[in-house]
PAPALUM-575621 format. One line per 4 residues: their letters; for each residue x negated, y, z of N, C-alpha, C. Coordinates in steps of 0.001 Angstrom, whole numbers. Each point is the difference from the previous one (the first is absolute). Layout:
<drentis>
a	X Y Z X Y Z X Y Z ~ ...
</drentis>
This chain:
<drentis>
mkir	-9983 -937 6899 693 -1231 -310 -829 -964 -882 ~ 47 -1120 511 -927 -746 -738 509 -1299 -519 ~ -423 -265 -1467 -39 -917 -772 -576 -635 -430 ~ 365 -1013 -835 -611 -1505 -673 -39 369 -1225
kaig	-467 9 -543 519 -55 -1959 -765 -1237 -728 ~ 15 -585 -844 -423 -626 -890 -782 816 -1228 ~ -1344 125 -32 -966 554 -892 -92 -790 -1725 ~ -143 -1096 558 -574 -820 -1125 336 -1717 302
ysik	-840 -752 -770 444 -1146 -118 -925 -730 -130 ~ -659 -1006 1056 -1116 -714 -83 113 -1404 -772 ~ -513 -116 -1266 147 -1118 -758 -888 -1263 810 ~ -1255 -16 569 -799 -819 849 1074 -362 758
eqee	291 968 766 664 -412 1357 1493 -347 -90 ~ 551 294 -1002 1525 -446 -388 1097 698 1085 ~ -478 1409 195 505 920 1016 264 1336 -435 ~ 674 833 918 -136 1632 -285 -1097 459 596
vevd	-510 914 -310 -1037 858 576 1160 822 716 ~ -434 765 1276 943 651 658 -666 910 641 ~ 317 1198 372 -459 1177 871 1187 747 978 ~ -781 140 1201 930 648 713 -694 1389 103
flld	1052 1037 382 -440 1467 -528 749 839 979 ~ 309 1109 636 689 674 567 203 1084 -557 ~ 1217 891 29 808 869 -555 200 1515 1096 ~ -574 1220 145 832 817 434 1111 126 293
ktqi	499 1295 98 1215 372 -11 360 1034 -1512 ~ -1373 511 -204 384 625 -1761 118 -908 -726 ~ -824 -1040 -174 95 -1056 -1011 1299 -1025 188 ~ 617 -237 1074 1029 -191 60 1080 521 -543
seiv	107 1630 570 1074 823 -360 -217 -105 -1935 ~ -1299 -81 -378 -160 360 -1706 461 -1207 -678 ~ -99 -958 545 270 -1311 -567 1415 -303 -302 ~ 781 475 1685 1656 -189 -120 616 1142 -751
nmff	-842 922 132 456 1062 -1261 137 -126 -1417 ~ -1332 -805 -482 52 -205 -1541 1196 -1272 127 ~ 215 -799 817 1148 -1186 -230 1422 576 -462 ~ -117 1309 992 1978 400 -74 -317 926 -1362
dkme	-1332 425 -69 279 1054 -1231 164 -980 -1633 ~ -333 -1157 18 152 -693 -745 1328 -181 -578 ~ 1295 93 985 837 -526 50 1096 860 -349 ~ 1297 -121 -686 1008 814 -137 783 -55 1126
yger	848 1705 117 798 33 1471 678 -1095 434 ~ 560 -932 -975 871 -1022 448 -702 -1233 466 ~ -807 -187 -492 -1453 -1145 434 -290 426 1410 ~ -521 942 -86 -169 702 1578 625 -49 1194
sawi	1803 115 -319 740 -232 748 624 -938 191 ~ -523 -984 -705 211 -1520 21 -706 -246 1002 ~ -1268 -59 -289 -1198 -690 523 167 442 1446 ~ -97 1019 724 398 597 662 992 -531 1225
rnni	1147 -188 -777 1321 -623 356 -390 -1942 644 ~ -1058 -176 -842 102 -1420 69 -1131 -578 658 ~ -810 1235 172 -1508 -449 807 320 860 1561 ~ 533 1358 403 -373 592 974 942 24 1009
pepn	192 -821 934 1531 44 673 46 1795 677 ~ 1641 -443 -110 681 1376 -203 -509 878 1383 ~ -298 -451 959 -335 1155 1070 -1430 904 -125 ~ -648 -403 -1288 -1229 524 -192 -119 992 -1666
vvlv	1306 -105 -375 355 752 -924 1147 1373 308 ~ -652 1387 -287 576 1076 144 469 856 -1165 ~ 932 50 -375 225 933 -915 -109 1511 296 ~ -538 601 -1060 -635 1542 306 1170 1014 -456
dnes	58 402 809 948 1207 -150 -976 1360 -220 ~ 190 325 -1387 -704 1190 -437 741 1200 525 ~ 996 149 382 788 1312 600 -215 311 1266 ~ -112 -843 585 -399 -404 1900 -855 1197 229
qgeq	213 767 1486 -1027 973 141 -1080 -647 732 ~ 616 -915 819 -1043 -402 912 -188 -1637 149 ~ -777 -740 469 -1141 -902 -15 1176 -1453 -480 ~ -304 -730 -1180 1095 -1093 -154 -389 -900 1140
ppfv	1003 -1082 14 399 -849 1020 -1339 -779 392 ~ -399 -361 821 -1175 -787 394 580 -1549 -110 ~ -930 -845 -388 130 -1356 109 -1243 -827 596 ~ 617 -1024 468 -1063 -1011 333 -363 -958 -589
yekg	-1102 -420 -548 -728 -1498 -728 513 -1175 581 ~ 520 -716 -780 430 -1280 849 -253 -834 -909 ~ -955 -1017 -3 -231 -1144 -953 759 -671 -294 ~ 319 -314 -1653 867 -811 -592 -15 -1543 186
</drentis>
């Protein structure tokens, strides 16, 4: 995933100094987990309900002996 972020501000140029950088799957997973780990259960639930389309969320059945229901990623 490519991301562009400001890392400073140039007073002389009167603009932000930006960098483009790439994150691999491991880095993305770590960032997402840190984001959610800082939330309480209710905050996580609300964020997911408000930001993830329903077909992309599956409630996990911990008592199920088989695989969980599959889902197809759909952009919101």
